[in-house]
All heavy atoms as TSV, in Angstrom:
chain	resi	resn	atom	element	x	y	z
A	1	MET	N	N	11.013	24.039	-101.154
A	1	MET	CA	C	11.585	25.270	-101.616
A	1	MET	C	C	13.086	25.059	-101.766
A	1	MET	O	O	13.747	24.631	-100.844
A	1	MET	CB	C	11.298	26.381	-100.613
A	1	MET	CG	C	12.080	27.630	-100.867
A	1	MET	SD	S	11.854	28.815	-99.547
A	1	MET	CE	C	11.226	30.141	-100.495
A	2	GLU	N	N	13.614	25.353	-102.913
A	2	GLU	CA	C	15.030	25.176	-103.162
A	2	GLU	C	C	15.656	26.527	-103.454
A	2	GLU	O	O	15.141	27.310	-104.228
A	2	GLU	CB	C	15.238	24.240	-104.349
A	2	GLU	CG	C	16.680	23.926	-104.612
A	2	GLU	CD	C	16.829	22.913	-105.717
A	2	GLU	OE1	O	16.028	21.980	-105.785
A	2	GLU	OE2	O	17.765	23.078	-106.511
A	3	SER	N	N	16.776	26.788	-102.798
A	3	SER	CA	C	17.476	28.047	-103.016
A	3	SER	C	C	18.464	27.870	-104.158
A	3	SER	O	O	19.226	26.919	-104.174
A	3	SER	CB	C	18.208	28.466	-101.747
A	3	SER	OG	O	18.950	29.634	-101.988
A	4	SER	N	N	18.445	28.774	-105.121
A	4	SER	CA	C	19.338	28.652	-106.266
A	4	SER	C	C	20.704	29.257	-105.990
A	4	SER	O	O	21.654	28.961	-106.693
A	4	SER	CB	C	18.711	29.316	-107.491
A	4	SER	OG	O	18.469	30.681	-107.219
A	5	GLN	N	N	20.819	30.100	-105.001
A	5	GLN	CA	C	22.081	30.750	-104.680
A	5	GLN	C	C	22.504	30.397	-103.253
A	5	GLN	O	O	21.722	30.565	-102.320
A	5	GLN	CB	C	21.948	32.277	-104.815
A	5	GLN	CG	C	21.666	32.757	-106.212
A	5	GLN	CD	C	22.828	32.485	-107.150
A	5	GLN	OE1	O	23.979	32.578	-106.766
A	5	GLN	NE2	N	22.525	32.123	-108.369
A	6	PRO	N	N	23.749	29.919	-103.070
A	6	PRO	CA	C	24.233	29.681	-101.707
A	6	PRO	C	C	24.295	30.981	-100.923
A	6	PRO	O	O	24.546	32.041	-101.486
A	6	PRO	CB	C	25.636	29.116	-101.910
A	6	PRO	CG	C	25.719	28.736	-103.337
A	6	PRO	CD	C	24.713	29.569	-104.079
A	7	LYS	N	N	24.036	30.880	-99.660
A	7	LYS	CA	C	24.102	32.047	-98.777
A	7	LYS	C	C	25.320	31.887	-97.868
A	7	LYS	O	O	25.526	30.827	-97.292
A	7	LYS	CB	C	22.842	32.148	-97.914
A	7	LYS	CG	C	21.560	32.181	-98.689
A	7	LYS	CD	C	21.398	33.463	-99.471
A	7	LYS	CE	C	20.043	33.487	-100.147
A	7	LYS	NZ	N	19.978	34.235	-101.338
A	8	PRO	N	N	26.141	32.938	-97.721
A	8	PRO	CA	C	27.294	32.827	-96.834
A	8	PRO	C	C	26.850	32.671	-95.384
A	8	PRO	O	O	25.904	33.316	-94.948
A	8	PRO	CB	C	28.059	34.124	-97.043
A	8	PRO	CG	C	27.165	35.030	-97.793
A	8	PRO	CD	C	26.047	34.227	-98.379
A	9	LEU	N	N	27.518	31.788	-94.654
A	9	LEU	CA	C	27.232	31.563	-93.242
A	9	LEU	C	C	28.513	31.685	-92.438
A	9	LEU	O	O	29.567	31.238	-92.882
A	9	LEU	CB	C	26.644	30.165	-93.013
A	9	LEU	CG	C	25.290	29.857	-93.616
A	9	LEU	CD1	C	24.912	28.412	-93.359
A	9	LEU	CD2	C	24.240	30.771	-93.054
A	10	GLU	N	N	28.405	32.281	-91.264
A	10	GLU	CA	C	29.544	32.349	-90.370
A	10	GLU	C	C	29.622	31.069	-89.553
A	10	GLU	O	O	28.617	30.424	-89.291
A	10	GLU	CB	C	29.403	33.548	-89.446
A	10	GLU	CG	C	29.436	34.880	-90.173
A	10	GLU	CD	C	29.320	36.048	-89.225
A	10	GLU	OE1	O	29.833	35.944	-88.089
A	10	GLU	OE2	O	28.723	37.046	-89.617
A	11	GLN	N	N	30.823	30.734	-89.133
A	11	GLN	CA	C	31.019	29.541	-88.329
A	11	GLN	C	C	30.447	29.738	-86.934
A	11	GLN	O	O	30.645	30.796	-86.309
A	11	GLN	CB	C	32.512	29.236	-88.245
A	11	GLN	CG	C	32.838	27.954	-87.542
A	11	GLN	CD	C	34.333	27.683	-87.582
A	11	GLN	OE1	O	35.134	28.556	-87.865
A	11	GLN	NE2	N	34.694	26.455	-87.316
A	12	ASN	N	N	29.711	28.747	-86.453
A	12	ASN	CA	C	29.139	28.726	-85.101
A	12	ASN	C	C	28.237	29.915	-84.800
A	12	ASN	O	O	28.130	30.344	-83.655
A	12	ASN	CB	C	30.258	28.624	-84.055
A	12	ASN	CG	C	31.082	27.382	-84.237
A	12	ASN	OD1	O	30.560	26.305	-84.504
A	12	ASN	ND2	N	32.391	27.519	-84.123
A	13	CYS	N	N	27.575	30.432	-85.804
A	13	CYS	CA	C	26.653	31.557	-85.626
A	13	CYS	C	C	25.270	31.110	-86.108
A	13	CYS	O	O	25.067	30.891	-87.300
A	13	CYS	CB	C	27.141	32.762	-86.427
A	13	CYS	SG	S	26.100	34.206	-86.227
A	14	PRO	N	N	24.315	30.933	-85.196
A	14	PRO	CA	C	22.998	30.439	-85.608
A	14	PRO	C	C	22.268	31.405	-86.541
A	14	PRO	O	O	22.338	32.619	-86.379
A	14	PRO	CB	C	22.225	30.280	-84.303
A	14	PRO	CG	C	23.089	30.777	-83.226
A	14	PRO	CD	C	24.400	31.187	-83.778
A	15	VAL	N	N	21.607	30.820	-87.517
A	15	VAL	CA	C	20.795	31.564	-88.474
A	15	VAL	C	C	19.405	30.932	-88.473
A	15	VAL	O	O	19.277	29.720	-88.338
A	15	VAL	CB	C	21.407	31.499	-89.893
A	15	VAL	CG1	C	20.567	32.263	-90.885
A	15	VAL	CG2	C	22.832	32.036	-89.880
A	16	GLU	N	N	18.368	31.745	-88.618
A	16	GLU	CA	C	17.004	31.217	-88.630
A	16	GLU	C	C	16.276	31.673	-89.885
A	16	GLU	O	O	16.400	32.820	-90.293
A	16	GLU	CB	C	16.226	31.689	-87.400
A	16	GLU	CG	C	14.812	31.134	-87.352
A	16	GLU	CD	C	14.108	31.440	-86.047
A	16	GLU	OE1	O	14.678	31.157	-84.975
A	16	GLU	OE2	O	12.984	31.949	-86.112
A	17	TRP	N	N	15.550	30.741	-90.486
A	17	TRP	CA	C	14.704	31.020	-91.639
A	17	TRP	C	C	13.264	30.732	-91.238
A	17	TRP	O	O	12.982	29.836	-90.457
A	17	TRP	CB	C	15.074	30.124	-92.823
A	17	TRP	CG	C	16.395	30.414	-93.423
A	17	TRP	CD1	C	16.653	31.261	-94.467
A	17	TRP	CD2	C	17.657	29.845	-93.061
A	17	TRP	NE1	N	18.000	31.248	-94.760
A	17	TRP	CE2	C	18.633	30.396	-93.907
A	17	TRP	CE3	C	18.070	28.937	-92.085
A	17	TRP	CZ2	C	19.985	30.067	-93.831
A	17	TRP	CZ3	C	19.403	28.615	-91.997
A	17	TRP	CH2	C	20.346	29.176	-92.855
A	18	THR	N	N	12.337	31.473	-91.822
A	18	THR	CA	C	10.915	31.272	-91.580
A	18	THR	C	C	10.248	30.923	-92.896
A	18	THR	O	O	10.511	31.553	-93.918
A	18	THR	CB	C	10.276	32.553	-90.999
A	18	THR	OG1	O	10.934	32.855	-89.767
A	18	THR	CG2	C	8.792	32.362	-90.750
A	19	PHE	N	N	9.394	29.915	-92.856
A	19	PHE	CA	C	8.663	29.466	-94.037
A	19	PHE	C	C	7.170	29.479	-93.726
A	19	PHE	O	O	6.762	29.096	-92.631
A	19	PHE	CB	C	9.079	28.039	-94.432
A	19	PHE	CG	C	10.538	27.899	-94.688
A	19	PHE	CD1	C	11.405	27.497	-93.680
A	19	PHE	CD2	C	11.056	28.187	-95.941
A	19	PHE	CE1	C	12.767	27.377	-93.920
A	19	PHE	CE2	C	12.416	28.068	-96.189
A	19	PHE	CZ	C	13.266	27.669	-95.171
A	20	ALA	N	N	6.378	29.920	-94.676
A	20	ALA	CA	C	4.931	29.935	-94.505
A	20	ALA	C	C	4.296	29.145	-95.642
A	20	ALA	O	O	4.643	29.319	-96.803
A	20	ALA	CB	C	4.402	31.361	-94.509
A	21	SER	N	N	3.374	28.281	-95.277
A	21	SER	CA	C	2.650	27.480	-96.252
A	21	SER	C	C	1.401	28.234	-96.693
A	21	SER	O	O	0.725	28.863	-95.876
A	21	SER	CB	C	2.252	26.145	-95.629
A	21	SER	OG	O	1.386	25.436	-96.487
A	22	GLU	N	N	1.095	28.162	-97.972
A	22	GLU	CA	C	-0.154	28.747	-98.466
A	22	GLU	C	C	-1.330	27.850	-98.127
A	22	GLU	O	O	-2.471	28.283	-98.130
A	22	GLU	CB	C	-0.064	28.966	-99.974
A	22	GLU	CG	C	0.940	30.035	-100.346
A	22	GLU	CD	C	1.024	30.258	-101.847
A	22	GLU	OE1	O	0.252	29.632	-102.600
A	22	GLU	OE2	O	1.877	31.055	-102.258
A	23	GLN	N	N	-1.058	26.587	-97.856
A	23	GLN	CA	C	-2.100	25.619	-97.521
A	23	GLN	C	C	-2.200	25.489	-96.007
A	23	GLN	O	O	-1.208	25.537	-95.298
A	23	GLN	CB	C	-1.751	24.259	-98.126
A	23	GLN	CG	C	-2.775	23.191	-97.859
A	23	GLN	CD	C	-2.417	21.886	-98.551
A	23	GLN	OE1	O	-1.583	21.860	-99.442
A	23	GLN	NE2	N	-3.047	20.816	-98.141
A	24	GLU	N	N	-3.422	25.316	-95.509
A	24	GLU	CA	C	-3.623	25.065	-94.091
A	24	GLU	C	C	-3.819	23.569	-93.884
A	24	GLU	O	O	-4.394	22.882	-94.715
A	24	GLU	CB	C	-4.817	25.859	-93.585
A	24	GLU	CG	C	-4.573	27.350	-93.642
A	24	GLU	CD	C	-5.538	28.131	-92.783
A	24	GLU	OE1	O	-6.188	27.532	-91.905
A	24	GLU	OE2	O	-5.630	29.339	-93.007
A	25	TYR	N	N	-3.336	23.061	-92.753
A	25	TYR	CA	C	-3.392	21.636	-92.442
A	25	TYR	C	C	-4.162	21.419	-91.151
A	25	TYR	O	O	-4.090	22.236	-90.228
A	25	TYR	CB	C	-1.972	21.076	-92.286
A	25	TYR	CG	C	-1.150	21.181	-93.545
A	25	TYR	CD1	C	-0.349	22.299	-93.792
A	25	TYR	CD2	C	-1.187	20.177	-94.501
A	25	TYR	CE1	C	0.403	22.400	-94.947
A	25	TYR	CE2	C	-0.438	20.266	-95.665
A	25	TYR	CZ	C	0.348	21.382	-95.877
A	25	TYR	OH	O	1.085	21.480	-97.028
A	26	ASP	N	N	-4.880	20.286	-91.078
A	26	ASP	CA	C	-5.643	19.947	-89.878
A	26	ASP	C	C	-4.718	19.646	-88.699
A	26	ASP	O	O	-5.029	19.972	-87.563
A	26	ASP	CB	C	-6.542	18.734	-90.122
A	26	ASP	CG	C	-7.665	19.043	-91.096
A	26	ASP	OD1	O	-8.051	20.229	-91.202
A	26	ASP	OD2	O	-8.147	18.109	-91.754
A	27	ASP	N	N	-3.578	18.991	-88.964
A	27	ASP	CA	C	-2.656	18.570	-87.905
A	27	ASP	C	C	-1.219	18.759	-88.392
A	27	ASP	O	O	-0.503	17.795	-88.627
A	27	ASP	CB	C	-2.932	17.099	-87.565
A	27	ASP	CG	C	-2.133	16.623	-86.385
A	27	ASP	OD1	O	-1.446	17.432	-85.728
A	27	ASP	OD2	O	-2.176	15.402	-86.113
A	28	PRO	N	N	-0.764	20.002	-88.547
A	28	PRO	CA	C	0.559	20.237	-89.119
A	28	PRO	C	C	1.702	19.667	-88.280
A	28	PRO	O	O	2.724	19.255	-88.818
A	28	PRO	CB	C	0.663	21.756	-89.220
A	28	PRO	CG	C	-0.351	22.281	-88.302
A	28	PRO	CD	C	-1.430	21.255	-88.214
A	29	PHE	N	N	1.532	19.611	-86.968
A	29	PHE	CA	C	2.588	19.089	-86.105
A	29	PHE	C	C	2.907	17.632	-86.429
A	29	PHE	O	O	4.068	17.224	-86.433
A	29	PHE	CB	C	2.184	19.227	-84.634
A	29	PHE	CG	C	3.250	18.766	-83.681
A	29	PHE	CD1	C	4.337	19.573	-83.397
A	29	PHE	CD2	C	3.156	17.535	-83.073
A	29	PHE	CE1	C	5.332	19.154	-82.522
A	29	PHE	CE2	C	4.136	17.106	-82.187
A	29	PHE	CZ	C	5.222	17.913	-81.917
A	30	ASN	N	N	1.887	16.848	-86.732
A	30	ASN	CA	C	2.077	15.422	-86.987
A	30	ASN	C	C	2.078	15.035	-88.465
A	30	ASN	O	O	2.549	13.958	-88.808
A	30	ASN	CB	C	0.981	14.620	-86.270
A	30	ASN	CG	C	1.149	14.667	-84.773
A	30	ASN	OD1	O	2.206	14.350	-84.245
A	30	ASN	ND2	N	0.118	15.111	-84.082
A	31	LYS	N	N	1.541	15.877	-89.337
A	31	LYS	CA	C	1.363	15.470	-90.731
A	31	LYS	C	C	2.245	16.197	-91.735
A	31	LYS	O	O	2.218	15.871	-92.916
A	31	LYS	CB	C	-0.102	15.623	-91.129
A	31	LYS	CG	C	-1.008	14.683	-90.368
A	31	LYS	CD	C	-2.419	14.741	-90.877
A	31	LYS	CE	C	-3.275	13.724	-90.132
A	31	LYS	NZ	N	-4.646	13.724	-90.593
A	32	VAL	N	N	3.032	17.186	-91.293
A	32	VAL	CA	C	3.869	17.947	-92.220
A	32	VAL	C	C	5.320	17.852	-91.768
A	32	VAL	O	O	5.626	18.027	-90.588
A	32	VAL	CB	C	3.437	19.431	-92.271
A	32	VAL	CG1	C	4.334	20.215	-93.209
A	32	VAL	CG2	C	1.986	19.542	-92.692
A	33	MET	N	N	6.191	17.557	-92.712
A	33	MET	CA	C	7.628	17.526	-92.434
A	33	MET	C	C	8.311	18.551	-93.334
A	33	MET	O	O	8.119	18.542	-94.543
A	33	MET	CB	C	8.194	16.133	-92.688
A	33	MET	CG	C	7.684	15.082	-91.726
A	33	MET	SD	S	8.298	13.430	-92.073
A	33	MET	CE	C	10.050	13.668	-91.958
A	34	VAL	N	N	9.077	19.444	-92.727
A	34	VAL	CA	C	9.831	20.457	-93.459
A	34	VAL	C	C	11.281	20.323	-93.030
A	34	VAL	O	O	11.576	20.213	-91.840
A	34	VAL	CB	C	9.317	21.883	-93.132
A	34	VAL	CG1	C	10.144	22.926	-93.858
A	34	VAL	CG2	C	7.844	22.014	-93.471
A	35	SER	N	N	12.183	20.282	-94.002
A	35	SER	CA	C	13.602	20.197	-93.678
A	35	SER	C	C	14.419	20.838	-94.791
A	35	SER	O	O	13.901	21.131	-95.868
A	35	SER	CB	C	14.037	18.745	-93.471
A	35	SER	OG	O	13.917	18.015	-94.673
A	36	ALA	N	N	15.681	21.072	-94.503
A	36	ALA	CA	C	16.607	21.632	-95.483
A	36	ALA	C	C	17.890	20.813	-95.457
A	36	ALA	O	O	18.263	20.266	-94.413
A	36	ALA	CB	C	16.917	23.083	-95.169
A	37	ILE	N	N	18.545	20.733	-96.587
A	37	ILE	CA	C	19.828	20.045	-96.673
A	37	ILE	C	C	20.915	21.097	-96.830
A	37	ILE	O	O	20.871	21.911	-97.755
A	37	ILE	CB	C	19.862	19.049	-97.838
A	37	ILE	CG1	C	18.815	17.960	-97.621
A	37	ILE	CG2	C	21.253	18.440	-97.988
A	37	ILE	CD1	C	18.637	17.026	-98.782
A	38	PHE	N	N	21.869	21.076	-95.909
A	38	PHE	CA	C	23.023	21.958	-95.963
A	38	PHE	C	C	24.226	21.124	-96.385
A	38	PHE	O	O	24.415	20.015	-95.886
A	38	PHE	CB	C	23.283	22.596	-94.599
A	38	PHE	CG	C	22.201	23.546	-94.172
A	38	PHE	CD1	C	21.084	23.099	-93.498
A	38	PHE	CD2	C	22.301	24.893	-94.475
A	38	PHE	CE1	C	20.083	23.973	-93.113
A	38	PHE	CE2	C	21.303	25.782	-94.096
A	38	PHE	CZ	C	20.193	25.321	-93.421
A	39	ILE	N	N	25.026	21.651	-97.275
A	39	ILE	CA	C	26.224	20.955	-97.755
A	39	ILE	C	C	27.433	21.786	-97.358
A	39	ILE	O	O	27.564	22.938	-97.787
A	39	ILE	CB	C	26.186	20.749	-99.276
A	39	ILE	CG1	C	24.910	20.002	-99.664
A	39	ILE	CG2	C	27.428	19.997	-99.753
A	39	ILE	CD1	C	24.656	19.939	-101.158
A	40	ASP	N	N	28.307	21.202	-96.527
A	40	ASP	CA	C	29.462	21.971	-96.068
A	40	ASP	C	C	30.560	21.978	-97.138
A	40	ASP	O	O	30.454	21.281	-98.147
A	40	ASP	CB	C	29.944	21.476	-94.703
A	40	ASP	CG	C	30.645	20.143	-94.727
A	40	ASP	OD1	O	31.139	19.723	-95.793
A	40	ASP	OD2	O	30.745	19.521	-93.651
A	41	PRO	N	N	31.606	22.788	-96.962
A	41	PRO	CA	C	32.650	22.915	-97.978
A	41	PRO	C	C	33.336	21.594	-98.336
A	41	PRO	O	O	33.874	21.457	-99.435
A	41	PRO	CB	C	33.650	23.890	-97.349
A	41	PRO	CG	C	32.850	24.678	-96.381
A	41	PRO	CD	C	31.807	23.729	-95.862
A	42	ASP	N	N	33.303	20.610	-97.427
A	42	ASP	CA	C	33.897	19.299	-97.703
A	42	ASP	C	C	32.937	18.358	-98.418
A	42	ASP	O	O	33.285	17.221	-98.709
A	42	ASP	CB	C	34.365	18.649	-96.400
A	42	ASP	CG	C	35.435	19.460	-95.693
A	42	ASP	OD1	O	36.196	20.171	-96.384
A	42	ASP	OD2	O	35.499	19.385	-94.455
A	43	GLY	N	N	31.712	18.810	-98.666
A	43	GLY	CA	C	30.722	17.990	-99.351
A	43	GLY	C	C	29.819	17.187	-98.435
A	43	GLY	O	O	28.943	16.475	-98.897
A	44	GLU	N	N	30.019	17.286	-97.123
A	44	GLU	CA	C	29.159	16.558	-96.187
A	44	GLU	C	C	27.779	17.193	-96.160
A	44	GLU	O	O	27.631	18.403	-96.070
A	44	GLU	CB	C	29.771	16.586	-94.786
A	44	GLU	CG	C	28.982	15.773	-93.791
A	44	GLU	CD	C	29.640	15.731	-92.416
A	44	GLU	OE1	O	30.809	16.124	-92.284
A	44	GLU	OE2	O	28.954	15.306	-91.475
A	45	ARG	N	N	26.752	16.353	-96.261
A	45	ARG	CA	C	25.366	16.815	-96.291
A	45	ARG	C	C	24.745	16.669	-94.905
A	45	ARG	O	O	24.922	15.651	-94.251
A	45	ARG	CB	C	24.569	16.007	-97.301
A	45	ARG	CG	C	25.079	16.161	-98.725
A	45	ARG	CD	C	24.472	15.140	-99.678
A	45	ARG	NE	N	23.066	15.312	-99.871
A	45	ARG	CZ	C	22.507	16.067	-100.821
A	45	ARG	NH1	N	23.280	16.706	-101.673
A	45	ARG	NH2	N	21.210	16.170	-100.924
A	46	ARG	N	N	24.003	17.700	-94.500
A	46	ARG	CA	C	23.300	17.672	-93.217
A	46	ARG	C	C	21.826	17.992	-93.464
A	46	ARG	O	O	21.509	19.041	-93.995
A	46	ARG	CB	C	23.892	18.694	-92.259
A	46	ARG	CG	C	25.327	18.411	-91.923
A	46	ARG	CD	C	25.887	19.493	-91.016
A	46	ARG	NE	N	27.274	19.231	-90.761
A	46	ARG	CZ	C	27.735	18.406	-89.833
A	46	ARG	NH1	N	26.887	17.756	-89.063
A	46	ARG	NH2	N	29.018	18.229	-89.662
A	47	ASN	N	N	20.972	17.061	-93.090
A	47	ASN	CA	C	19.531	17.251	-93.211
A	47	ASN	C	C	19.037	17.834	-91.886
A	47	ASN	O	O	19.108	17.179	-90.853
A	47	ASN	CB	C	18.847	15.923	-93.523
A	47	ASN	CG	C	17.377	16.094	-93.800
A	47	ASN	OD1	O	16.883	17.201	-93.957
A	47	ASN	ND2	N	16.661	14.990	-93.859
A	48	VAL	N	N	18.546	19.067	-91.927
A	48	VAL	CA	C	18.142	19.767	-90.710
A	48	VAL	C	C	16.625	19.968	-90.735
A	48	VAL	O	O	16.102	20.627	-91.637
A	48	VAL	CB	C	18.858	21.132	-90.606
A	48	VAL	CG1	C	18.419	21.868	-89.352
A	48	VAL	CG2	C	20.367	20.947	-90.635
A	49	PRO	N	N	15.917	19.412	-89.746
A	49	PRO	CA	C	14.464	19.579	-89.718
A	49	PRO	C	C	14.056	20.971	-89.244
A	49	PRO	O	O	14.721	21.579	-88.405
A	49	PRO	CB	C	14.006	18.511	-88.732
A	49	PRO	CG	C	15.179	18.285	-87.844
A	49	PRO	CD	C	16.401	18.542	-88.686
A	50	ALA	N	N	12.960	21.456	-89.791
A	50	ALA	CA	C	12.349	22.693	-89.319
A	50	ALA	C	C	11.358	22.324	-88.222
A	50	ALA	O	O	11.029	21.153	-88.033
A	50	ALA	CB	C	11.639	23.409	-90.467
A	51	PHE	N	N	10.860	23.311	-87.510
A	51	PHE	CA	C	9.858	23.032	-86.489
A	51	PHE	C	C	8.637	23.909	-86.721
A	51	PHE	O	O	8.745	25.037	-87.202
A	51	PHE	CB	C	10.417	23.219	-85.069
A	51	PHE	CG	C	10.937	24.603	-84.777
A	51	PHE	CD1	C	10.116	25.562	-84.215
A	51	PHE	CD2	C	12.247	24.937	-85.074
A	51	PHE	CE1	C	10.594	26.833	-83.945
A	51	PHE	CE2	C	12.746	26.203	-84.800
A	51	PHE	CZ	C	11.910	27.152	-84.237
A	52	TRP	N	N	7.495	23.341	-86.399
A	52	TRP	CA	C	6.226	24.035	-86.583
A	52	TRP	C	C	6.106	25.113	-85.525
A	52	TRP	O	O	6.355	24.898	-84.334
A	52	TRP	CB	C	5.082	23.044	-86.471
A	52	TRP	CG	C	3.720	23.640	-86.640
A	52	TRP	CD1	C	3.267	24.376	-87.686
A	52	TRP	CD2	C	2.623	23.523	-85.736
A	52	TRP	NE1	N	1.947	24.735	-87.494
A	52	TRP	CE2	C	1.534	24.225	-86.300
A	52	TRP	CE3	C	2.455	22.904	-84.513
A	52	TRP	CZ2	C	0.306	24.313	-85.676
A	52	TRP	CZ3	C	1.227	22.998	-83.894
A	52	TRP	CH2	C	0.159	23.690	-84.480
A	53	ALA	N	N	5.722	26.327	-85.935
A	53	ALA	CA	C	5.633	27.467	-85.027
A	53	ALA	C	C	4.194	27.949	-84.841
A	53	ALA	O	O	3.958	29.041	-84.356
A	53	ALA	CB	C	6.499	28.609	-85.552
A	54	GLY	N	N	3.242	27.130	-85.263
A	54	GLY	CA	C	1.837	27.495	-85.142
A	54	GLY	C	C	1.283	27.999	-86.461
A	54	GLY	O	O	2.016	28.504	-87.309
A	55	GLY	N	N	-0.006	27.818	-86.642
A	55	GLY	CA	C	-0.658	28.257	-87.884
A	55	GLY	C	C	-0.060	27.568	-89.099
A	55	GLY	O	O	0.017	26.348	-89.156
A	56	ASN	N	N	0.401	28.360	-90.056
A	56	ASN	CA	C	1.004	27.780	-91.258
A	56	ASN	C	C	2.480	28.181	-91.361
A	56	ASN	O	O	3.033	28.321	-92.433
A	56	ASN	CB	C	0.237	28.228	-92.512
A	56	ASN	CG	C	0.314	29.732	-92.728
A	56	ASN	OD1	O	0.658	30.488	-91.826
A	56	ASN	ND2	N	-0.007	30.174	-93.938
A	57	THR	N	N	3.133	28.339	-90.189
A	57	THR	CA	C	4.513	28.810	-90.143
A	57	THR	C	C	5.457	27.763	-89.561
A	57	THR	O	O	5.133	27.108	-88.572
A	57	THR	CB	C	4.605	30.091	-89.277
A	57	THR	OG1	O	3.701	31.061	-89.802
A	57	THR	CG2	C	6.001	30.665	-89.261
A	58	TRP	N	N	6.622	27.630	-90.202
A	58	TRP	CA	C	7.693	26.760	-89.726
A	58	TRP	C	C	8.974	27.578	-89.646
A	58	TRP	O	O	9.179	28.518	-90.404
A	58	TRP	CB	C	7.923	25.587	-90.686
A	58	TRP	CG	C	6.897	24.515	-90.558
A	58	TRP	CD1	C	7.011	23.346	-89.868
A	58	TRP	CD2	C	5.592	24.486	-91.139
A	58	TRP	NE1	N	5.853	22.611	-89.976
A	58	TRP	CE2	C	4.964	23.293	-90.754
A	58	TRP	CE3	C	4.889	25.374	-91.941
A	58	TRP	CZ2	C	3.682	22.951	-91.151
A	58	TRP	CZ3	C	3.613	25.043	-92.325
A	58	TRP	CH2	C	3.023	23.842	-91.931
A	59	HIS	N	N	9.830	27.208	-88.710
A	59	HIS	CA	C	11.135	27.851	-88.568
A	59	HIS	C	C	12.221	26.783	-88.697
A	59	HIS	O	O	12.021	25.628	-88.311
A	59	HIS	CB	C	11.292	28.522	-87.199
A	59	HIS	CG	C	10.374	29.677	-86.982
A	59	HIS	ND1	N	10.568	30.904	-87.567
A	59	HIS	CD2	C	9.261	29.793	-86.237
A	59	HIS	CE1	C	9.618	31.730	-87.183
A	59	HIS	NE2	N	8.796	31.076	-86.380
A	60	LEU	N	N	13.349	27.204	-89.209
A	60	LEU	CA	C	14.509	26.319	-89.317
A	60	LEU	C	C	15.707	27.084	-88.791
A	60	LEU	O	O	15.938	28.232	-89.186
A	60	LEU	CB	C	14.736	25.919	-90.773
A	60	LEU	CG	C	15.818	24.884	-90.981
A	60	LEU	CD1	C	15.368	23.860	-92.008
A	60	LEU	CD2	C	17.116	25.520	-91.406
A	61	ARG	N	N	16.447	26.458	-87.875
A	61	ARG	CA	C	17.654	27.076	-87.320
A	61	ARG	C	C	18.844	26.184	-87.646
A	61	ARG	O	O	18.766	24.962	-87.552
A	61	ARG	CB	C	17.534	27.224	-85.807
A	61	ARG	CG	C	16.485	28.212	-85.399
A	61	ARG	CD	C	16.431	28.374	-83.900
A	61	ARG	NE	N	15.311	29.249	-83.546
A	61	ARG	CZ	C	14.536	29.045	-82.505
A	61	ARG	NH1	N	14.742	28.043	-81.683
A	61	ARG	NH2	N	13.542	29.879	-82.269
A	62	TYR	N	N	19.944	26.856	-87.978
A	62	TYR	CA	C	21.161	26.113	-88.316
A	62	TYR	C	C	22.377	26.913	-87.887
A	62	TYR	O	O	22.411	28.127	-88.035
A	62	TYR	CB	C	21.221	25.845	-89.823
A	62	TYR	CG	C	22.434	25.067	-90.250
A	62	TYR	CD1	C	22.572	23.732	-89.922
A	62	TYR	CD2	C	23.445	25.682	-90.979
A	62	TYR	CE1	C	23.687	23.013	-90.311
A	62	TYR	CE2	C	24.560	24.970	-91.379
A	62	TYR	CZ	C	24.680	23.640	-91.041
A	62	TYR	OH	O	25.780	22.932	-91.428
A	63	SER	N	N	23.363	26.211	-87.364
A	63	SER	CA	C	24.646	26.804	-87.024
A	63	SER	C	C	25.722	25.913	-87.618
A	63	SER	O	O	25.876	24.749	-87.212
A	63	SER	CB	C	24.791	26.897	-85.499
A	63	SER	OG	O	26.050	27.440	-85.166
A	64	SER	N	N	26.468	26.434	-88.568
A	64	SER	CA	C	27.483	25.638	-89.254
A	64	SER	C	C	28.744	25.523	-88.400
A	64	SER	O	O	29.170	26.488	-87.766
A	64	SER	CB	C	27.840	26.302	-90.593
A	64	SER	OG	O	28.844	25.557	-91.232
A	65	HIS	N	N	29.327	24.362	-88.412
A	65	HIS	CA	C	30.581	24.177	-87.691
A	65	HIS	C	C	31.789	24.493	-88.568
A	65	HIS	O	O	32.928	24.406	-88.137
A	65	HIS	CB	C	30.668	22.764	-87.129
A	65	HIS	CG	C	30.762	21.690	-88.174
A	65	HIS	ND1	N	29.696	21.351	-88.994
A	65	HIS	CD2	C	31.779	20.930	-88.559
A	65	HIS	CE1	C	30.078	20.404	-89.823
A	65	HIS	NE2	N	31.333	20.132	-89.587
A	66	LYS	N	N	31.522	24.886	-89.829
A	66	LYS	CA	C	32.585	25.234	-90.767
A	66	LYS	C	C	32.223	26.534	-91.499
A	66	LYS	O	O	31.056	26.820	-91.728
A	66	LYS	CB	C	32.786	24.136	-91.802
A	66	LYS	CG	C	33.273	22.833	-91.209
A	66	LYS	CD	C	33.470	21.810	-92.278
A	66	LYS	CE	C	33.927	20.510	-91.644
A	66	LYS	NZ	N	34.046	19.449	-92.653
A	67	ILE	N	N	33.238	27.293	-91.903
A	67	ILE	CA	C	33.024	28.486	-92.687
A	67	ILE	C	C	32.746	28.076	-94.128
A	67	ILE	O	O	33.374	27.162	-94.652
A	67	ILE	CB	C	34.266	29.394	-92.642
A	67	ILE	CG1	C	34.487	29.880	-91.208
A	67	ILE	CG2	C	34.113	30.583	-93.577
A	67	ILE	CD1	C	35.790	30.623	-91.020
A	68	GLY	N	N	31.794	28.729	-94.778
A	68	GLY	CA	C	31.483	28.402	-96.181
A	68	GLY	C	C	30.221	29.098	-96.633
A	68	GLY	O	O	29.761	30.036	-96.023
A	69	GLU	N	N	29.708	28.635	-97.746
A	69	GLU	CA	C	28.456	29.158	-98.293
A	69	GLU	C	C	27.389	28.095	-98.213
A	69	GLU	O	O	27.684	26.927	-98.345
A	69	GLU	CB	C	28.652	29.562	-99.756
A	69	GLU	CG	C	29.548	30.747	-99.913
A	69	GLU	CD	C	29.619	31.229	-101.358
A	69	GLU	OE1	O	29.283	30.461	-102.267
A	69	GLU	OE2	O	30.024	32.365	-101.558
């Protein structure tokens, strides 16, 4: 899933996103990888993994160390 619009984030304030898969998996903990790439105002890229929350749901938490979008 790719976001077309940057979302404003506060510095050092955790944000959580929830993602749900339409497909069910036999072993989602071991067979599915979900992550997001955050790009800070200086152009540094951070690959942040999501975690499986049971069923077909994953959560991703991120706290930026810089102010930006």
